[in-house]
Every structure is written in C-alpha cells, then in structure tokens.
C-alpha positions as CSV (number, residue, x, y, z in Angstrom):
1,M,10.0,-42.5,27.8
2,A,6.3,-43.1,27.5
3,T,4.9,-44.1,24.1
4,A,1.3,-44.7,22.9
5,L,-0.6,-46.3,20.0
6,D,-2.5,-44.2,17.5
7,G,-5.6,-45.2,15.7
8,Y,-3.5,-47.1,13.1
9,S,-1.5,-49.1,15.7
10,G,1.5,-46.9,15.2
11,M,3.6,-46.0,18.2
12,F,4.4,-42.4,19.0
13,P,6.2,-40.7,21.9
14,V,4.0,-39.2,24.6
15,T,6.7,-37.8,27.0
16,S,10.2,-38.4,28.1
17,G,12.3,-37.4,31.1
18,V,16.0,-37.2,32.1
19,V,16.8,-38.3,35.6
20,E,19.8,-39.0,37.8
21,S,19.3,-42.7,37.9
22,E,16.6,-45.4,37.5
23,N,15.1,-45.8,40.9
24,A,11.8,-45.6,42.7
25,N,11.9,-41.9,43.3
26,S,12.7,-41.1,39.6
27,W,10.0,-43.4,38.4
28,H,7.5,-41.9,40.8
29,W,8.3,-38.4,39.6
30,F,8.0,-39.5,35.9
31,L,4.7,-41.4,36.4
32,E,3.2,-38.6,38.4
33,G,4.0,-36.2,35.6
34,L,2.5,-38.7,33.1
35,K,-0.6,-39.0,35.2
36,Q,-1.0,-35.2,35.4
37,A,-0.7,-35.0,31.6
38,I,-2.9,-37.8,30.5
39,R,-5.0,-38.5,33.6
40,M,-6.2,-42.1,33.9
41,P,-8.1,-43.0,30.7
42,E,-10.2,-46.1,30.7
43,G,-8.3,-49.1,29.2
44,L,-4.9,-47.6,30.0
45,V,-2.1,-50.2,29.8
46,L,1.4,-49.7,31.1
47,A,4.0,-52.1,29.8
48,S,7.5,-52.1,31.3
49,D,10.8,-53.9,31.0
50,R,11.2,-54.4,34.7
51,Q,13.3,-51.2,35.3
52,K,14.6,-50.7,38.8
53,G,11.9,-49.1,40.9
54,L,9.2,-49.1,38.3
55,E,7.5,-52.3,39.4
56,E,7.0,-51.0,42.9
57,T,6.1,-47.5,41.9
58,T,3.6,-48.2,39.1
59,P,0.8,-49.7,41.3
60,K,1.1,-46.7,43.7
61,V,0.6,-44.1,41.0
62,Y,-1.6,-46.1,38.7
63,P,-3.3,-48.7,40.9
64,M,-6.2,-49.5,38.5
65,V,-4.3,-49.9,35.2
66,D,-3.3,-53.1,33.4
67,H,0.4,-53.3,34.1
68,R,2.2,-55.7,31.7
69,R,5.7,-56.9,31.3
70,C,7.4,-56.5,27.9
71,M,7.7,-59.9,26.2
72,R,10.8,-58.8,24.4
73,H,12.6,-58.4,27.7
74,Q,11.2,-61.7,29.0
75,A,12.5,-63.5,25.9
76,I,16.0,-62.2,26.5
77,S,16.2,-64.0,29.8
78,W,15.1,-67.3,28.2
79,R,16.9,-67.4,24.8
80,L,16.9,-71.2,24.6
81,F,13.1,-71.1,24.7
82,E,12.5,-67.9,22.8
83,K,10.3,-69.3,20.0
84,A,8.1,-71.2,22.4
85,L,7.7,-68.2,24.6
86,W,6.7,-65.9,21.7
87,T,4.2,-68.4,20.6
88,A,2.8,-68.7,24.1
89,A,2.7,-64.9,24.5
90,R,0.8,-64.4,21.3
91,S,-1.9,-66.9,22.1
92,F,-5.2,-65.4,22.9
93,T,-6.4,-68.5,24.8
94,T,-5.2,-70.3,27.9
95,R,-5.2,-73.6,26.1
96,G,-3.0,-72.2,23.3
97,Y,-0.7,-70.7,25.8
98,L,-0.2,-73.9,27.8
99,S,0.2,-76.1,24.7
100,S,2.9,-73.7,23.5
101,L,4.8,-74.2,26.7
102,E,5.0,-78.0,26.5
103,E,8.4,-77.9,24.9
104,I,9.7,-75.8,27.8
105,K,8.0,-78.1,30.3
106,K,9.8,-81.2,28.9
107,A,13.2,-79.5,28.6
108,S,13.3,-77.6,31.9
109,P,10.8,-77.9,34.7
110,D,12.4,-74.9,36.4
111,A,11.9,-72.6,33.4
112,Y,8.3,-73.9,33.0
113,A,7.6,-73.2,36.7
114,Y,9.0,-69.7,36.4
115,V,7.0,-68.7,33.2
116,T,3.8,-70.1,34.5
117,D,4.1,-68.5,37.9
118,P,1.6,-65.7,38.3
119,E,4.4,-63.6,39.9
120,A,6.3,-63.7,36.6
121,G,4.0,-60.9,35.5
122,L,1.4,-60.1,32.8
123,W,3.1,-60.8,29.5
124,R,0.8,-63.3,27.8
125,R,-2.3,-62.2,25.8
126,S,-4.4,-65.0,27.2
127,S,-4.3,-63.3,30.6
128,F,-4.8,-59.7,29.4
129,G,-7.9,-57.9,30.8
130,T,-10.8,-57.1,28.5
131,T,-11.1,-53.3,29.3
132,S,-8.1,-52.5,27.1
133,K,-8.3,-53.5,23.5
134,C,-4.5,-53.4,23.1
135,H,-3.0,-56.8,22.4
136,Y,0.6,-55.6,22.2
137,N,3.0,-57.4,24.5
138,A,6.2,-55.4,23.8
139,N,6.8,-51.8,25.0
140,N,8.9,-50.2,22.4
141,L,9.6,-50.1,18.7
142,S,12.4,-52.6,18.8
143,R,10.1,-55.6,18.4
144,I,6.3,-55.3,18.1
145,S,4.4,-58.6,18.3
C-alpha cells in the first residue's frame, strides 16, 4: 500500500495491490504502477520498512527520490535503545542526533556502529534532504513521529 500526506499532515491511501509474495518482481510491478499514476513529483519521499525486494527495486524505478527507512521498524530491532533512537531520529541537527546516541555508544559499541553506519539507511531527520518538506520518519499510521 502507498499512503500520502494531505495539506493537514493527515495520511490517506493512494493505492494498494495484492501480489503472490513480497519479492523484487512484485515490488517492481507495484512501483511502476505507482509511478504511472503519480509520476515523479518534486520532493517525493518513499519510506519503507525494508520489505523483501523493495530496497533493491526502489532506486531502479525511482532513482531520484528520497528513500527513507521507517523509524518504527528500526526501533523494533533495537528495543533496548528505543527511547534514544527515537530522540536521535527526531533531531533536526547532526549535533542533536549524535548526542542522543551517547547512551547507545556507552552501552553497546556494536549497536552504535550499526545505527551510525550510512548503510543503515535514511531514518534520521538530521540527514533528510531539503527538497522535501516532509519530516515524517514512519511510513504508516501505527506510529507517526
């Protein structure tokens, strides 16, 4: 399912699809249909929860968009540090982001190395581009931050 934000920051469904399984082919089909429907508007952001096949397909169909990872799904992987991660994710500055991670750095150097690795994905506001004015870092209605 693809959702979008309206002028009042409310989420609404744009489209949905039923497929045989979550894989690269299914996601490619879905994203091509989405692209045909909405084109590629300036400032478009795609936020995902690391579904199978989606991370490899998105840059192929939407190479120029800001592709973010859903913070809610990141936090699930790191329950022990969830509060610090949410604080870091909500920070608009790199300084605020890094200071929020000090607790994690002291408790687990491995966890700190993972969440600060650029390959961990775009989930923190301090690294969001400036073309899009969307500051959301969750991709569904279950938890909007």
